C-alpha positions in Angstrom: 32.5 -1.0 5.9 33.7 2.3 4.3 32.7 4.9 6.9 33.7 7.8 4.6 31.5 6.4 1.8 28.6 6.0 4.2 29.0 9.5 5.5 29.2 10.9 2.0 26.0 9.1 1.0 24.2 10.5 4.1 25.4 14.0 3.4 24.4 13.8 -0.3 20.9 12.5 0.7 20.3 15.5 3.0 22.0 18.2 0.9 21.1 17.1 -2.7 17.4 16.1 -2.4 15.8 15.1 -5.6 15.0 12.2 -7.9 18.5 12.1 -9.4 20.1 11.1 -6.1 17.7 8.3 -5.4 17.8 7.1 -9.0 21.5 6.8 -8.8 21.4 5.1 -5.3 18.8 2.7 -6.6 21.5 1.1 -8.9 23.9 0.7 -6.0 24.7 -3.0 -5.4 24.5 -2.3 -1.6 20.9 -1.1 -1.9 19.5 -4.0 0.2 17.5 -4.5 3.4 20.6 -5.7 5.2 22.5 -2.4 4.5 19.5 -0.4 5.6 19.1 -2.3 8.9 22.9 -2.0 9.5 22.7 1.8 9.1 19.5 2.1 11.2 20.8 -0.1 14.0 24.0 1.9 14.1 22.1 5.2 14.1 19.8 3.8 16.9 22.8 2.9 19.0 24.3 6.3 18.6 21.0 8.0 19.3 20.5 5.9 22.4 23.9 6.8 23.8 23.3 10.5 23.1 19.9 10.3 24.7 21.3 8.5 27.8 24.0 11.2 28.1 21.4 13.9 27.8 19.3 12.3 30.5 22.3 11.9 32.7 23.4 15.6 32.2 19.8 16.8 32.9 19.6 14.7 36.0 23.0 16.1 37.2 21.9 19.6 36.5 18.7 19.3 38.4 20.5 17.6 41.3 22.9 20.5 41.5 20.0 23.0 41.5 18.4 21.0 44.4 21.7 21.3 46.4 21.6 25.0 45.7 18.0 25.2 47.0 19.1 23.5 50.2 21.4 26.5 50.9 18.5 29.0 50.7 16.4 30.1 53.7 13.3 27.9 54.3 10.9 30.7 53.3 12.7 31.2 49.9 12.7 27.4 49.3 8.9 27.3 49.8 8.6 30.1 47.1 10.2 27.7 44.5 8.1 24.7 45.5 9.3 21.1 45.5 11.9 20.2 42.9 11.5 16.8 41.3 14.7 15.2 39.9 14.0 12.7 37.2 15.2 9.2 37.8 18.5 8.7 36.0 18.2 4.9 35.8 14.7 5.1 34.3 15.7 7.7 31.7 18.8 5.7 30.7 16.8 2.5 30.4 14.3 4.2 28.2 17.1 5.6 26.1 18.7 2.3 25.4 15.3 0.8 24.6 15.6 2.9 21.5 18.1 0.5 20.1 15.2 -1.9 19.6 12.5 0.6 19.0 14.4 2.5 16.3 14.8 -0.4 13.8 11.3 -1.8 14.6 9.6 1.6 14.0 11.7 2.1 10.9 10.5 -1.2 9.4 6.9 -0.6 10.4 6.9 2.9 8.9 8.6 1.9 5.6 6.4 -1.2 5.4 3.3 1.0 5.6 4.7 3.2 2.8 5.5 0.1 0.7 2.0 -1.3 1.2 0.3 1.9 0.1 2.6 2.3 -2.8 1.9 -1.2 -4.1 -1.9 -0.6 -3.6 -1.5 2.5 -5.8 0.2 0.5 -8.6 3.8 0.9 -7.6 6.3 -1.8 -8.7 9.3 -1.3 -6.4 11.2 -3.7 -4.1 10.8 -3.4 -0.3 14.5 -4.1 0.4 15.8 -1.5 -2.0 13.2 1.0 -0.8 14.4 0.5 2.9 17.9 1.3 1.7 16.8 4.5 -0.1 14.8 5.6 3.0 17.7 4.8 5.3 20.1 7.1 3.5 18.3 10.1 5.1 16.5 8.4 8.0 19.7 7.3 9.7 21.5 10.7 9.8 18.3 12.5 10.7 17.9 10.1 13.7 21.4 11.0 14.9 20.9 14.7 14.2 17.7 14.8 16.1 19.4 13.3 19.2 22.2 15.9 19.0 19.6 18.7 18.7 18.1 17.4 21.9 21.0 18.9 23.8 19.8 22.4 22.7 16.8 23.7 24.6 13.9 25.1 22.6 15.9 25.7 19.4 16.7 22.1 19.1 13.0 21.2 19.2 12.2 23.7 16.5 15.0 22.4 14.2 13.9 18.8 14.9 10.4 19.7 13.8 11.8 21.2 10.6 13.8 18.0 10.0 10.7 15.9 10.5 9.0 17.9 7.7 12.1 17.6 5.5 12.1 13.9 6.0 8.6 13.7 4.5 9.9 15.6 1.5 12.8 13.1 1.1 10.4 10.2 1.5 8.4 11.6 -1.3 11.3 11.6 -3.7 12.5 8.1 -2.6 9.0 6.7 -3.0 8.4 8.3 -6.4 11.7 7.0 -7.8 11.5 3.4 -6.3 7.9 2.7 -7.2 7.7 4.8 -10.5 4.7 6.7 -9.2 3.2 9.9 -10.4 3.7 13.0 -8.2 0.1 12.8 -6.9 0.4 9.2 -5.9 3.8 9.6 -4.3 2.3 12.4 -2.2 -0.6 10.2 -1.2 1.8 7.5 0.0 3.7 9.9 2.2 0.7 11.9 3.4 -1.8 9.1 4.0 -0.2 7.7 7.3 0.2 11.3 8.6 -3.4 12.2 7.9 -4.6 8.9 9.4 -2.6 9.7 12.5 -4.0 13.2 12.8 -7.5 11.9 12.3 -7.0 9.3 15.0 -5.6 11.9 17.4 -8.5 14.2 16.7 -11.0 11.3 17.5 -9.2 10.6 20.8 -9.3 14.3 21.7 -13.1 14.5 20.9 -13.7 11.3 22.9 -11.7 12.6 25.9 -13.6 15.9 25.8 -16.9 14.1 25.6 -16.0 12.0 28.6 -15.0 15.0 30.6 -18.2 16.9 29.7 -20.2 13.8 30.7 -18.5 13.7 34.1 -19.0 17.4 34.7 -22.7 17.2 33.9 -23.1 14.2 36.2 -21.4 16.2 39.0 -23.5 19.3 38.3 
């Protein structure tokens, strides 16, 4: 495994977005499902380690703050209220679960795109498409975990990366399945719109249930 070549491919995927890049990578002999899974699993392991480290550091910081609170007079401690320190073991376990959740969610997400693209008349291959998608999904996965160490700003940049990933998904989908611009946009946008619609329905249902309870109480 040529680490330098992989890193160069990831950098080019993020810094040189467009159809030319994906058209060239589409001809790569390594453009297979096994390569994609190798990259995603590696990225998931790195992300899990970073998330576990972040969870441990946050727990240590909160623990230190709790020790500082113990030094304050009782009346000042009551002003701050109780300090809840998140369980380090639970946070670490959840972080390492990402080693499994990462590849599974990747395959499900790419599989949905593949299905929609084929319904719209696309003729691409699933294995090759997973490779094209992994060229940017793997580094973004690692980058998002690194940004998690930066309060507030890291979340903002991660949101921008999530939008940028949709743009890259559009190019990869258009190239692999030989779709028109409109159909490629539909492939990428349809799952997002469906998710937003489902979330809106859940919110409306929850609000309706709350209003029903309030009316019953009144």
